[in-house]
ZADRENBA-183924 format. One record per residue (C-alpha): x, y, z. Coordinates in steps of 0.2 Angstrom, whole numbers, padded with zeros to 4 digits, always signed. Layout:
<rs>
XYZ/...
</rs>
This chain:
<rs>
-0001+0002-0001/+0008+0017-0003/+0008+0026+0014/+0009+0044+0003/-0010+0042+0005/-0011+0043+0022/+0002+0058+0028/+0008+0076+0022/+0024+0081+0023/+0032+0093+0037/+0031+0109+0036/+0045+0119+0025/+0050+0131+0039/+0055+0114+0049/+0065+0104+0035/+0072+0122+0028/+0079+0126+0042/+0100+0128+0043/+0107+0111+0052/+0124+0109+0055/+0130+0090+0047/+0132+0081+0064/+0114+0085+0068/+0097+0071+0069/+0091+0077+0056/+0106+0077+0044/+0106+0061+0049/+0088+0051+0043/+0078+0053+0027/+0061+0065+0029/+0046+0067+0021/+0051+0085+0015/+0044+0085-0006/+0045+0066-0007/+0040+0053+0003/+0057+0043+0010/+0055+0023+0006/+0050+0015+0024/+0058-0003+0019/+0074-0007+0026/+0073+0007+0038/+0073+0001+0055/+0064+0016+0065/+0050+0027+0059/+0044+0044+0066/+0026+0049+0064/+0017+0064+0067/-0003+0066+0073/-0010+0079+0075/-0026+0074+0080/-0034+0082+0100/-0052+0076+0096/-0047+0063+0112/-0048+0077+0126/-0058+0091+0132/-0046+0098+0142/-0028+0096+0133/-0034+0106+0116/-0016+0111+0106/-0009+0095+0106/-0013+0093+0090/+0003+0105+0085/+0013+0096+0098/+0022+0084+0083/+0030+0099+0073/+0035+0108+0090/+0046+0093+0094/+0053+0087+0077/+0060+0108+0079/+0070+0101+0096/+0074+0084+0089/+0081+0088+0071/+0094+0100+0083/+0100+0088+0095/+0118+0078+0088/+0117+0062+0079/+0119+0047+0093/+0127+0032+0093/+0126+0018+0079/+0124+0020+0059/+0105+0029+0059/+0091+0021+0047/+0078+0034+0051/+0063+0039+0043/+0051+0052+0047/+0036+0049+0038/+0028+0066+0041/+0011+0071+0051/-0003+0059+0049/-0020+0064+0040/-0034+0064+0053/-0050+0054+0049/-0067+0061+0046/-0071+0057+0064/-0059+0050+0078/-0063+0030+0076/-0057+0032+0059/-0039+0042+0063/-0037+0024+0076/-0040+0015+0059/-0026+0024+0051/-0015+0021+0063/-0017+0004+0065/-0016+0001+0048/+0000+0009+0047/+0009+0004+0060/+0003-0015+0056/+0012-0012+0038/+0026-0005+0047/+0028-0021+0061/+0026-0031+0046/+0040-0022+0038/+0051-0024+0053/+0051-0007+0055/+0047+0003+0073/+0033+0016+0071/+0039+0028+0085/+0022+0039+0088/+0021+0060+0091/+0005+0065+0095/-0008+0071+0099/-0018+0067+0114/-0013+0048+0123/-0030+0039+0118/-0019+0037+0100/-0011+0023+0109/-0028+0014+0104/-0021+0015+0087/-0005+0011+0090/-0012-0004+0100/-0024-0013+0085/-0010-0011+0074/-0006-0028+0083/-0020-0035+0081/-0017-0047+0066/+0000-0052+0069/-0007-0068+0080/+0004-0064+0096/+0000-0060+0113/+0010-0045+0120/+0012-0036+0134/+0009-0015+0136/+0020-0003+0146/+0011+0013+0148/+0019+0027+0158/+0006+0042+0165/+0001+0049+0180/-0017+0045+0176/-0024+0028+0173/-0034+0030+0161/-0050+0017+0166/-0064+0029+0165/-0079+0020+0158/-0091+0033+0158/-0101+0038+0140/-0096+0057+0147/-0076+0059+0147/-0067+0060+0135/-0058+0045+0124/-0042+0053+0133/-0047+0046+0147/-0054+0030+0145/-0043+0023+0133/-0035+0008+0143/-0051+0003+0148/-0053+0003+0129/-0038-0007+0127/-0044-0021+0142/-0061-0022+0135/-0055-0024+0118/-0060-0042+0103/-0050-0050+0101/-0039-0052+0114/-0023-0053+0114/-0012-0043+0127/-0005-0052+0139/+0003-0040+0151/+0000-0022+0156/+0012-0012+0167/+0009+0004+0172/+0021+0019+0178/+0023+0032+0188/+0005+0037+0193/+0000+0047+0207/-0010+0040+0221/-0019+0056+0223/-0024+0056+0208/-0032+0040+0205/-0047+0028+0210/-0041+0017+0221/-0053+0005+0213/-0045+0007+0198/-0028-0001+0205/-0040-0015+0211/-0044-0018+0194/-0027-0020+0188/-0023-0031+0202/-0040-0042+0200/-0032-0044+0180/-0014-0049+0185/-0006-0031+0179/+0005-0020+0187/+0005-0003+0195/+0018+0008+0202/+0016+0023+0208/+0029+0036+0208/+0037+0033+0225/+0039+0015+0222/+0047+0020+0206/+0058+0033+0215/+0064+0019+0227/+0074+0012+0215/+0071+0014+0198/+0083+0001+0189/+0072-0012+0198/+0061-0007+0184/+0070-0012+0172/+0066-0028+0170/+0046-0024+0168/+0051-0010+0155/+0059-0024+0148/+0044-0033+0145/+0034-0024+0133/+0031-0026+0116/+0023-0007+0117/+0028+0007+0126/+0015+0023+0127/+0022+0041+0135/+0011+0055+0145/+0020+0068+0147/+0008+0074+0162/+0020+0058+0170/+0033+0071+0171/+0031+0084+0183/+0025+0103+0178/+0042+0112+0183/+0051+0101+0171/+0040+0098+0160/+0025+0115+0161/+0017+0109+0140/+0003+0101+0144/-0016+0105+0152/-0015+0093+0165/+0001+0096+0170/+0006+0090+0189/+0017+0100+0202/+0025+0079+0208/+0031+0067+0194/+0044+0061+0186/+0060+0072+0179/+0066+0073+0164/+0081+0065+0167/+0071+0051+0173/+0059+0050+0159/+0074+0051+0149/+0082+0034+0156/+0063+0026+0156/+0065+0030+0137/+0083+0023+0136/+0079+0005+0145/+0062+0005+0133/+0073+0008+0118/+0086-0007+0124/+0071-0021+0125/+0074-0031+0109/+0058-0035+0112/+0049-0019+0111/+0041-0014+0092/+0034+0002+0096/+0034+0018+0104/+0021+0033+0106/+0026+0050+0115/+0010+0061+0120/-0001+0074+0127/+0013+0088+0124/+0006+0104+0120/+0013+0120+0114/+0001+0132+0120/+0003+0128+0137/+0024+0128+0137/+0034+0140+0141/+0042+0153+0128/+0058+0141+0126/+0048+0126+0125/+0056+0118+0138/+0043+0102+0135/+0047+0099+0117/+0064+0099+0122/+0061+0087+0136/+0051+0076+0123/+0065+0076+0111/+0079+0073+0122/+0068+0059+0130/+0065+0052+0111/+0086+0054+0107/+0088+0044+0121/+0074+0030+0115/+0084+0032+0100/+0100+0029+0108/+0094+0013+0117/+0086+0006+0103/+0105+0007+0092/+0114-0002+0109/+0105-0018+0109/+0114-0033+0111/+0102-0047+0101/+0099-0054+0118/+0088-0069+0112/+0096-0085+0111/+0095-0092+0133/+0107-0107+0126/+0120-0097+0119/+0136-0095+0128/+0131-0079+0132/+0122-0083+0145/+0125-0092+0161/+0114-0103+0170/+0108-0104+0187/+0095-0117+0194/+0086-0114+0209/+0080-0129+0219/+0062-0123+0226/+0055-0132+0244/+0037-0130+0235/+0029-0130+0217/+0038-0128+0203/+0053-0138+0210/+0066-0128+0203/+0068-0110+0194/+0080-0109+0178/+0087-0091+0178/+0099-0081+0164/+0109-0069+0167/+0118-0061+0152/+0136-0060+0150/+0136-0045+0139/+0124-0035+0151/+0122-0042+0167/+0100-0043+0164/+0092-0056+0173/+0078-0067+0165/+0067-0082+0173/+0060-0097+0167/+0041-0101+0168/+0036-0117+0167/+0034-0122+0151/+0021-0137+0153/+0011-0124+0164/+0012-0112+0151/+0007-0117+0134/+0012-0116+0117/+0002-0102+0116/+0013-0094+0128/+0028-0101+0126/+0035-0082+0118/+0032-0077+0137/+0036-0088+0144/+0055-0083+0147/+0052-0066+0161/+0066-0052+0164/+0070-0051+0180/+0082-0044+0191/+0096-0050+0204/+0085-0048+0217/+0070-0059+0208/+0086-0072+0209/+0091-0072+0229/+0071-0071+0232/+0071-0089+0227/+0086-0096+0233/+0079-0090+0249/+0066-0104+0244/+0050-0091+0239/+0046-0086+0224/+0049-0070+0216/+0033-0060+0215/+0037-0060+0195/+0035-0077+0195/+0019-0078+0201/+0013-0064+0193/+0019-0072+0176/+0010-0090+0181/-0005-0081+0184/-0007-0077+0166/-0002-0089+0160/-0015-0102+0169/
</rs>
């Protein structure tokens, strides 16, 4: 399918600016006068100028181009870039059609092993991102970073407040795991977190994350799909949002999460949402933060180590005997990155869960097992498989 029917080129004032040879812009291919060929590319930037999913963050449709202005001026990072910017997706006649267009574009890119990186626009657009996996016939895990849980099910709620609820109810159901990071308890109905817990999904509030951010890395490494709402970043670092909060992640912590996500070899799509230039400061500080987050995500991608063959000599295997079922748990430690995984009993898991039977974990999980206790990550993974 010809993608040009879906997209409009980037504004001339952006691509015709004077960028140095070592800039991000000069090392990617962009849709200026002609759409770049995405075949063979590794990453594809996609702007989505859509804001009909919100009632209070009008102006977020202008976010993608402001992010580009900052991103293009950053220096090229590690690796030989093979990145295209496909321009801005043309919105549908209604919100549902925009979701469909996003899903079709994401599906085509995913089928060609190109990772879509969506620049929103409102957070509900990740519903289209999610639907891009529908025909891939595999269970996926979703990582969401947001100050809110967006599980509202009322008719009057805007789409940006109920998109996660919509995903949970979507048929066919191919959502294996859901992890929510950085919610703020005083902004969230306790019933919503109870719903996630009942479904064996994870929700980590901002305080838990700040205690030990590195312990969040295995949860990030578990995801196929990544969605980031800038509301999760505190207003002093990212004022460009109608719902900006005084507390939240720092810009540095947001970049760390994006670095982890980019390094995740399982991850195949990403989206950055809810940036609103109308609420940003005169220097467009928030656009700079989001652009830097994307830069770290790309940098993480080009630091991937291709750690997928656990039987290779690149891994050390530790088998821990347990006093209860299961009799043993196998752990794998990468010699290259010192990251850890554990294997959930495949006989319990069944064939359709085989892809998710080796679960990212931490050294702390291994230590828990050596004490004769089942790690919580093991329990949660097993619960989802049975």
